[in-house]
C-alpha positions in Angstrom: 0.0 0.0 0.0 1.4 3.2 -0.9 1.7 6.0 2.2 1.3 9.6 1.2 3.9 12.2 2.2 1.4 14.5 4.2 3.9 17.4 3.6 3.8 17.0 0.0 0.1 16.6 0.1 -0.2 20.1 2.0 2.3 21.7 -0.7 0.1 20.2 -3.6 -3.2 21.7 -2.1 -1.4 24.9 -1.5 -0.1 25.2 -5.0 -3.7 24.6 -6.3 -5.3 27.0 -4.2 -2.8 29.9 -5.0 -1.8 28.9 -8.3 1.8 29.8 -7.7 4.7 27.6 -6.6 6.0 30.8 -5.2 3.2 31.9 -3.0 3.0 28.2 -1.8 6.5 28.4 -0.7 5.8 31.7 1.1 3.0 30.2 3.2 5.0 27.1 3.9 8.2 29.4 4.8 10.1 27.4 2.4 11.8 27.9 -1.0 10.2 27.3 -4.4 12.6 24.9 -5.5 11.7 22.9 -2.3 8.1 23.0 -3.0 8.7 21.7 -6.8 10.7 18.8 -5.4 7.9 17.9 -3.1 5.3 17.9 -6.0 7.7 15.8 -8.0 8.0 13.2 -5.6 4.6 13.0 -5.1 3.6 12.7 -8.7 6.1 10.1 -9.2 4.8 8.4 -5.8 1.3 8.4 -7.4 2.5 7.6 -11.0 0.4 10.6 -12.1 0.7 14.3 -13.6 -1.1 16.7 -10.9 0.1 19.6 -12.4 0.3 21.2 -16.0 3.4 23.6 -16.0 4.2 26.4 -18.5 6.7 29.3 -17.8 3.7 31.8 -16.9 0.9 29.4 -15.5 0.5 26.6 -13.0 -2.8 24.9 -13.3 -4.2 21.5 -12.3 -4.2 18.6 -14.5 -7.2 16.3 -15.0 -5.9 14.1 -12.8 -4.9 16.6 -10.1 -8.4 18.0 -10.1 -9.6 14.2 -9.5 -6.9 14.1 -6.5 -7.4 17.6 -4.9 -10.8 16.9 -2.9 -9.4 13.7 -1.8 -6.1 15.5 -0.5 -8.2 18.0 1.5 -10.1 15.4 3.0 -6.7 13.7 4.0 -5.2 16.6 5.4 -8.6 17.4 7.2 -8.5 13.9 8.7 -5.1 14.5 9.8 -5.9 17.8 11.7 -9.0 16.3 13.3 -6.7 13.1 14.5 -4.2 15.5 16.2 -7.4 17.5 17.4 -8.7 14.7 19.3 -5.4 14.3 21.4 -4.9 18.1 22.0 -6.9 20.8 24.1 -5.0 23.5 22.5 -7.1 26.3 21.4 -5.8 29.1 19.0 -7.2 32.3 18.0 -6.2 35.0 15.5 -7.3 38.5 15.7 -6.8 39.7 11.9 -7.5 43.3 10.7 -8.2 43.4 6.9 -8.5 46.8 5.0 -11.6 47.2 3.3 -9.6 48.2 0.3 -8.1 44.6 -0.1 -10.9 42.6 1.0 -12.2 41.5 -2.5 -15.0 39.5 -3.7 -13.1 36.1 -3.1 -13.2 36.4 0.6 -15.9 33.7 1.5 -14.0 31.4 -0.7 -10.6 32.3 0.7 -12.1 31.9 4.6 -13.5 28.4 3.7 -9.9 27.5 2.4 -8.6 28.9 5.6 -10.8 26.8 7.5 -10.2 23.5 5.8 -6.4 24.2 6.0 -6.2 24.7 9.8 -9.6 23.8 11.2 -8.3 24.4 14.8 -7.9 28.0 14.4 -10.4 30.7 15.1 -10.2 33.5 13.0 -11.5 36.9 14.5 -11.8 39.2 11.3 -12.1 42.9 11.4 -12.5 44.8 8.2 -11.8 48.6 8.2 -9.6 51.3 7.2 -5.9 50.9 7.2 -5.1 53.9 9.5 -7.7 52.6 12.3 -6.6 48.8 11.8 -2.7 49.9 12.4 -3.9 51.6 15.5 -5.6 48.6 16.8 -2.3 46.4 15.9 -0.2 48.9 18.0 -2.7 48.9 20.8 -2.2 44.9 20.8 -6.0 44.1 20.1 -5.0 42.6 16.6 -2.6 39.9 16.3 -1.7 41.0 12.5 -3.2 43.7 9.9 -3.0 43.7 6.3 -3.3 47.1 5.0 -2.7 49.6 2.0 -0.3 52.3 1.8 -0.8 54.9 -0.8 2.3 56.4 -2.7 2.6 59.5 -0.6 2.8 57.2 2.4 5.8 55.6 3.8 5.4 52.2 5.0 6.4 51.7 8.5 9.6 49.5 9.5 7.7 46.5 10.5 5.8 46.1 7.0 6.2 43.1 5.0 5.5 43.8 1.4 2.8 41.7 -0.1 1.9 43.1 -3.6 1.1 46.2 -5.3 -2.3 47.1 -6.7 -4.0 49.9 -8.8 -6.9 52.0 -8.0 -9.3 53.0 -10.9 -11.9 55.2 -11.8 -15.1 53.0 -11.7 -18.4 53.6 -12.6 -21.3 51.9 -14.5 -20.6 51.2 -18.5 -22.8 54.0 -19.9 -22.4 56.4 -17.0 -21.3 60.1 -17.9 -21.2 63.4 -15.8 -23.6 66.1 -16.7 -22.1 68.7 -19.1 -20.5 71.9 -17.5 -20.8 70.3 -13.8 -18.0 69.3 -11.4 -17.3 65.7 -11.5 -19.6 63.8 -9.0 -17.7 61.2 -6.8 -18.7 58.7 -4.3 -15.8 58.5 -1.9 -15.1 57.1 1.5 -15.3 59.6 4.3 -12.2 61.0 5.8 -9.4 60.0 7.2 -8.9 57.5 3.8 -5.8 57.3 1.9 -7.5 56.3 -1.3 -9.9 59.1 -0.7 -6.8 61.7 -0.6 -4.7 60.3 -3.5 -8.0 60.6 -5.9 -8.6 64.0 -4.8 -5.0 64.9 -5.2 -4.9 63.4 -8.6 -8.1 65.7 -9.7 -6.7 68.7 -8.2 -3.4 68.4 -9.9 -5.3 67.7 -13.1 -7.5 70.8 -12.6 -10.7 69.0 -12.7 -13.5 70.3 -10.7 -15.3 67.8 -8.3 -17.9 67.7 -5.7 -19.0 64.7 -3.0 -22.1 63.5 -4.5 -22.0 60.5 -2.0 -20.0 59.6 1.0 -19.9 55.9 2.4 -18.8 54.6 5.8 -17.3 51.8 4.0 -16.4 50.1 0.5 -19.4 48.6 0.1 -21.8 51.7 0.6 -19.5 53.6 -1.9 -19.6 50.4 -4.4 -23.3 50.6 -4.0 -23.6 54.3 -4.9 -21.3 53.9 -8.1 -23.3 50.8 -9.3 -26.9 53.0 -8.8 -25.2 55.7 -11.1 -24.9 58.4 -8.6 -21.2 59.1 -9.4 -17.7 57.5 -10.0 -15.8 56.3 -7.4 -11.9 55.4 -6.9 -11.8 51.9 -6.1 -9.6 48.9 -6.3 -11.1 46.4 -8.8 -11.1 43.6 -6.4 -13.6 45.2 -4.2 -15.8 46.7 -6.7 -19.1 45.3 -7.3 -19.7 43.2 -10.6 -20.7 45.3 -13.4 -18.5 48.5 -12.6 -15.9 49.2 -15.0 -12.8 51.8 -15.4 -14.4 55.1 -17.2 -11.1 56.9 -16.5 -9.6 57.0 -19.9 -13.2 57.7 -21.6 -13.8 60.6 -19.3 -10.3 62.2 -19.5 -9.6 61.4 -15.9 -6.0 61.3 -14.5 -4.4 58.2 -14.0 -4.5 56.6 -10.2 -1.3 55.7 -8.4 -0.8 52.0 -7.3 -1.2 51.5 -3.6 1.3 49.0 -1.7 -0.5 46.0 0.4 1.3 45.1 3.2 1.2 42.9 6.1 2.1 43.6 10.1 2.3 40.6 12.3 3.4 39.7 15.6 2.3 36.0 15.4 5.0 33.6 16.2 3.0 30.3 16.2 4.2 28.2 13.2 0.7 27.0 12.4 -1.0 30.0 12.5 1.7 31.8 10.6 1.5 29.5 7.9 -2.3 30.0 7.7 -1.8 33.8 7.7 0.5 33.6 5.1 -1.9 31.4 3.0 -4.5 34.3 3.4 -1.9 36.6 2.1 -1.3 34.6 -1.0 -4.5 34.0 -1.6 -5.5 37.7 -1.5 -2.4 38.2 -4.2 -3.9 35.7 -6.5 -7.6 36.8 -5.9 
Protein backbone atom coordinates (compact mmCIF):
# COMPACT_ATOMS: atom_id res chain seq x y z
CA UNK A 1 0.00 0.00 0.00
CA UNK A 2 1.29 3.42 -0.92
CA UNK A 3 1.76 5.84 1.99
CA UNK A 4 1.50 9.52 1.11
CA UNK A 5 3.84 12.21 2.40
CA UNK A 6 1.51 14.66 4.17
CA UNK A 7 3.92 17.56 3.69
CA UNK A 8 3.90 16.93 -0.05
CA UNK A 9 0.10 16.68 -0.09
CA UNK A 10 -0.15 19.96 1.83
CA UNK A 11 2.23 21.61 -0.66
CA UNK A 12 0.07 20.31 -3.54
CA UNK A 13 -3.12 21.78 -2.04
CA UNK A 14 -1.43 25.13 -1.46
CA UNK A 15 -0.11 25.26 -5.03
CA UNK A 16 -3.61 24.43 -6.27
CA UNK A 17 -5.26 27.09 -4.10
CA UNK A 18 -2.72 29.82 -4.82
CA UNK A 19 -1.92 28.90 -8.45
CA UNK A 20 1.72 29.62 -7.70
CA UNK A 21 4.78 27.75 -6.44
CA UNK A 22 6.18 31.01 -5.10
CA UNK A 23 3.13 31.90 -3.01
CA UNK A 24 2.86 28.34 -1.75
CA UNK A 25 6.52 28.46 -0.73
CA UNK A 26 5.90 31.71 1.16
CA UNK A 27 2.98 30.13 3.01
CA UNK A 28 5.16 27.17 3.99
CA UNK A 29 8.21 29.32 4.86
CA UNK A 30 10.34 27.42 2.37
CA UNK A 31 11.73 27.85 -1.12
CA UNK A 32 10.07 27.47 -4.51
CA UNK A 33 12.52 24.74 -5.46
CA UNK A 34 11.67 22.78 -2.30
CA UNK A 35 7.95 22.93 -3.11
CA UNK A 36 8.61 21.89 -6.70
CA UNK A 37 10.67 18.92 -5.50
CA UNK A 38 7.89 17.82 -3.12
CA UNK A 39 5.38 17.93 -5.95
CA UNK A 40 7.61 15.97 -8.32
CA UNK A 41 8.13 13.28 -5.68
CA UNK A 42 4.39 13.14 -4.99
CA UNK A 43 3.65 12.76 -8.71
CA UNK A 44 6.29 10.04 -9.00
CA UNK A 45 4.87 8.25 -5.97
CA UNK A 46 1.33 8.36 -7.39
CA UNK A 47 2.42 7.68 -10.95
CA UNK A 48 0.25 10.60 -12.07
CA UNK A 49 0.89 14.12 -13.36
CA UNK A 50 -1.02 16.42 -11.02
CA UNK A 51 -0.01 19.78 -12.50
CA UNK A 52 0.31 21.28 -15.95
CA UNK A 53 3.34 23.56 -15.76
CA UNK A 54 4.04 26.42 -18.17
CA UNK A 55 6.52 29.31 -17.80
CA UNK A 56 3.70 31.70 -16.78
CA UNK A 57 0.97 29.47 -15.39
CA UNK A 58 0.47 26.61 -12.97
CA UNK A 59 -2.83 24.75 -13.16
CA UNK A 60 -4.19 21.37 -12.23
CA UNK A 61 -4.24 18.54 -14.72
CA UNK A 62 -7.39 16.43 -15.02
CA UNK A 63 -5.83 13.95 -12.59
CA UNK A 64 -4.83 16.78 -10.26
CA UNK A 65 -8.43 18.00 -10.17
CA UNK A 66 -9.59 14.48 -9.37
CA UNK A 67 -7.04 14.18 -6.55
CA UNK A 68 -7.58 17.64 -4.99
CA UNK A 69 -10.70 16.98 -2.88
CA UNK A 70 -9.30 13.68 -1.65
CA UNK A 71 -6.11 15.50 -0.70
CA UNK A 72 -8.12 18.08 1.26
CA UNK A 73 -10.02 15.29 3.02
CA UNK A 74 -6.75 13.59 3.95
CA UNK A 75 -5.31 16.78 5.47
CA UNK A 76 -8.53 17.51 7.35
CA UNK A 77 -8.62 13.96 8.74
CA UNK A 78 -5.03 14.42 9.87
CA UNK A 79 -5.93 17.67 11.64
CA UNK A 80 -8.95 16.07 13.32
CA UNK A 81 -6.79 13.18 14.54
CA UNK A 82 -4.30 15.58 16.06
CA UNK A 83 -7.08 17.70 17.51
CA UNK A 84 -8.62 14.73 19.28
CA UNK A 85 -5.45 14.43 21.36
CA UNK A 86 -4.95 18.10 22.03
CA UNK A 87 -6.81 20.71 24.06
CA UNK A 88 -4.94 23.54 22.39
CA UNK A 89 -7.13 26.42 21.26
CA UNK A 90 -5.67 29.05 18.95
CA UNK A 91 -7.19 32.33 17.85
CA UNK A 92 -6.02 34.87 15.30
CA UNK A 93 -7.35 38.42 15.64
CA UNK A 94 -6.86 39.76 12.13
CA UNK A 95 -7.48 43.19 10.64
CA UNK A 96 -8.07 43.44 6.88
CA UNK A 97 -8.39 46.68 4.94
CA UNK A 98 -11.74 47.07 3.19
CA UNK A 99 -9.75 48.11 0.11
CA UNK A 100 -8.10 44.66 0.07
CA UNK A 101 -10.96 42.31 1.03
CA UNK A 102 -12.32 41.33 -2.37
CA UNK A 103 -15.17 39.20 -3.66
CA UNK A 104 -13.14 36.02 -3.13
CA UNK A 105 -13.08 36.51 0.67
CA UNK A 106 -15.76 33.85 1.42
CA UNK A 107 -13.92 31.28 -0.71
CA UNK A 108 -10.63 32.23 0.89
CA UNK A 109 -12.01 31.89 4.43
CA UNK A 110 -13.26 28.44 3.47
CA UNK A 111 -9.76 27.48 2.36
CA UNK A 112 -8.29 28.73 5.64
CA UNK A 113 -10.77 26.71 7.70
CA UNK A 114 -10.07 23.59 5.65
CA UNK A 115 -6.32 24.16 5.96
CA UNK A 116 -6.33 24.90 9.70
CA UNK A 117 -9.63 23.77 11.28
CA UNK A 118 -8.32 24.32 14.80
CA UNK A 119 -7.80 28.05 14.30
CA UNK A 120 -10.53 30.52 15.25
CA UNK A 121 -10.25 33.65 13.10
CA UNK A 122 -11.57 36.90 14.52
CA UNK A 123 -11.77 39.11 11.43
CA UNK A 124 -12.05 42.91 11.55
CA UNK A 125 -12.65 44.86 8.32
CA UNK A 126 -11.85 48.56 8.35
CA UNK A 127 -9.68 51.41 7.16
CA UNK A 128 -5.92 50.93 7.17
CA UNK A 129 -5.08 53.71 9.64
CA UNK A 130 -7.62 52.50 12.21
CA UNK A 131 -6.45 48.90 11.86
CA UNK A 132 -2.83 49.91 12.40
CA UNK A 133 -3.86 51.77 15.56
CA UNK A 134 -5.59 48.62 16.85
CA UNK A 135 -2.51 46.58 15.98
CA UNK A 136 -0.30 48.98 17.95
CA UNK A 137 -2.74 48.72 20.88
CA UNK A 138 -2.26 44.92 20.67
CA UNK A 139 -5.96 44.39 19.99
CA UNK A 140 -5.06 42.67 16.71
CA UNK A 141 -2.40 40.01 16.11
CA UNK A 142 -1.89 40.93 12.46
CA UNK A 143 -3.21 43.42 9.91
CA UNK A 144 -3.15 43.57 6.10
CA UNK A 145 -3.40 47.18 4.97
CA UNK A 146 -2.79 49.52 2.04
CA UNK A 147 -0.26 52.32 1.73
CA UNK A 148 -0.70 54.96 -0.93
CA UNK A 149 2.40 56.24 -2.81
CA UNK A 150 2.67 59.36 -0.62
CA UNK A 151 2.79 57.20 2.51
CA UNK A 152 6.01 55.60 3.69
CA UNK A 153 5.40 52.05 4.98
CA UNK A 154 6.49 51.50 8.55
CA UNK A 155 9.65 49.57 9.31
CA UNK A 156 7.63 46.55 10.44
CA UNK A 157 5.66 46.33 7.17
CA UNK A 158 6.04 43.11 5.17
CA UNK A 159 5.41 43.90 1.46
CA UNK A 160 2.84 41.63 -0.19
CA UNK A 161 1.90 43.12 -3.58
CA UNK A 162 0.99 46.32 -5.38
CA UNK A 163 -2.41 47.11 -6.84
CA UNK A 164 -3.83 50.00 -8.88
CA UNK A 165 -6.85 52.10 -8.02
CA UNK A 166 -9.22 52.88 -10.91
CA UNK A 167 -12.08 55.29 -11.64
CA UNK A 168 -15.05 52.93 -11.58
CA UNK A 169 -18.64 53.51 -12.71
CA UNK A 170 -21.37 51.78 -14.69
CA UNK A 171 -20.45 51.23 -18.36
CA UNK A 172 -22.70 53.98 -19.74
CA UNK A 173 -22.25 56.48 -16.89
CA UNK A 174 -21.50 60.08 -17.85
CA UNK A 175 -21.25 63.23 -15.74
CA UNK A 176 -23.49 66.15 -16.60
CA UNK A 177 -21.99 68.73 -18.92
CA UNK A 178 -20.41 71.81 -17.35
CA UNK A 179 -20.81 70.47 -13.81
CA UNK A 180 -18.08 69.32 -11.37
CA UNK A 181 -17.32 65.63 -11.47
CA UNK A 182 -19.60 63.80 -8.97
CA UNK A 183 -17.68 61.44 -6.72
CA UNK A 184 -18.64 58.59 -4.41
CA UNK A 185 -15.98 58.55 -1.70
CA UNK A 186 -15.22 57.04 1.64
CA UNK A 187 -15.38 59.41 4.56
CA UNK A 188 -12.11 61.01 5.65
CA UNK A 189 -9.57 60.02 6.76
CA UNK A 190 -8.95 57.62 3.87
CA UNK A 191 -5.69 57.41 1.94
CA UNK A 192 -7.42 56.30 -1.29
CA UNK A 193 -9.76 59.29 -1.06
CA UNK A 194 -6.80 61.61 -0.47
CA UNK A 195 -4.83 60.24 -3.45
CA UNK A 196 -7.84 60.52 -5.79
CA UNK A 197 -8.65 64.10 -4.81
CA UNK A 198 -5.02 65.12 -5.16
CA UNK A 199 -4.91 63.63 -8.68
CA UNK A 200 -8.04 65.57 -9.70
CA UNK A 201 -6.76 68.81 -8.18
CA UNK A 202 -3.38 68.42 -9.90
CA UNK A 203 -5.18 67.86 -13.22
CA UNK A 204 -7.37 70.92 -12.68
CA UNK A 205 -10.61 68.90 -12.72
CA UNK A 206 -13.45 70.30 -10.61
CA UNK A 207 -15.23 67.77 -8.42
CA UNK A 208 -17.86 67.51 -5.72
CA UNK A 209 -18.91 64.82 -3.28
CA UNK A 210 -22.14 63.30 -4.48
CA UNK A 211 -22.01 60.43 -1.97
CA UNK A 212 -20.01 59.73 1.19
CA UNK A 213 -19.87 56.16 2.46
CA UNK A 214 -18.82 54.68 5.76
CA UNK A 215 -17.48 51.60 4.02
CA UNK A 216 -16.39 50.25 0.66
CA UNK A 217 -19.67 48.37 0.16
CA UNK A 218 -21.65 51.60 0.49
CA UNK A 219 -19.42 53.44 -1.98
CA UNK A 220 -19.62 50.57 -4.46
CA UNK A 221 -23.41 50.56 -4.17
CA UNK A 222 -23.53 54.29 -4.94
CA UNK A 223 -21.40 53.81 -8.06
CA UNK A 224 -23.57 50.87 -9.15
CA UNK A 225 -26.66 53.06 -8.70
CA UNK A 226 -25.19 55.57 -11.17
CA UNK A 227 -24.84 58.32 -8.59
CA UNK A 228 -21.16 58.99 -9.22
CA UNK A 229 -17.75 57.67 -10.21
CA UNK A 230 -15.63 56.17 -7.46
CA UNK A 231 -11.90 55.52 -6.99
CA UNK A 232 -11.71 51.87 -5.96
CA UNK A 233 -9.57 48.79 -6.39
CA UNK A 234 -11.20 46.46 -8.89
CA UNK A 235 -11.04 43.56 -6.43
CA UNK A 236 -13.49 45.25 -4.03
CA UNK A 237 -15.84 46.75 -6.62
CA UNK A 238 -19.29 45.26 -7.33
CA UNK A 239 -19.66 43.35 -10.56
CA UNK A 240 -20.77 45.52 -13.43
CA UNK A 241 -18.53 48.49 -12.68
CA UNK A 242 -15.83 49.29 -15.23
CA UNK A 243 -12.84 51.60 -15.45
CA UNK A 244 -14.09 54.83 -17.08
CA UNK A 245 -10.96 56.87 -16.44
CA UNK A 246 -9.68 56.92 -20.03
CA UNK A 247 -13.12 57.53 -21.52
CA UNK A 248 -13.71 60.53 -19.24
CA UNK A 249 -10.17 61.91 -19.46
CA UNK A 250 -9.51 61.43 -15.75
CA UNK A 251 -5.95 61.33 -14.40
CA UNK A 252 -4.28 57.99 -13.78
CA UNK A 253 -4.36 56.91 -10.17
CA UNK A 254 -1.21 55.58 -8.48
CA UNK A 255 -0.66 52.03 -7.34
CA UNK A 256 -1.14 51.20 -3.69
CA UNK A 257 1.17 48.94 -1.74
CA UNK A 258 -0.46 46.14 0.23
CA UNK A 259 1.53 45.11 3.29
CA UNK A 260 1.20 42.91 6.35
CA UNK A 261 2.09 43.70 9.95
CA UNK A 262 2.23 40.69 12.25
CA UNK A 263 3.38 39.60 15.67
CA UNK A 264 2.28 35.99 15.11
CA UNK A 265 4.94 33.50 16.16
CA UNK A 266 3.08 30.18 16.23
CA UNK A 267 4.24 28.22 13.18
CA UNK A 268 0.84 26.77 12.26
CA UNK A 269 -0.98 30.08 12.62
CA UNK A 270 1.71 31.89 10.68
CA UNK A 271 1.38 29.37 7.83
CA UNK A 272 -2.37 30.03 7.68
CA UNK A 273 -1.82 33.78 7.74
CA UNK A 274 0.57 33.48 4.79
CA UNK A 275 -2.00 31.37 2.96
CA UNK A 276 -4.46 34.23 3.39
CA UNK A 277 -1.94 36.75 2.08
CA UNK A 278 -1.17 34.60 -0.96
CA UNK A 279 -4.86 34.08 -1.64
CA UNK A 280 -5.51 37.82 -1.57
CA UNK A 281 -2.72 38.39 -4.08
CA UNK A 282 -3.91 35.65 -6.43
CA UNK A 283 -7.53 36.80 -6.11
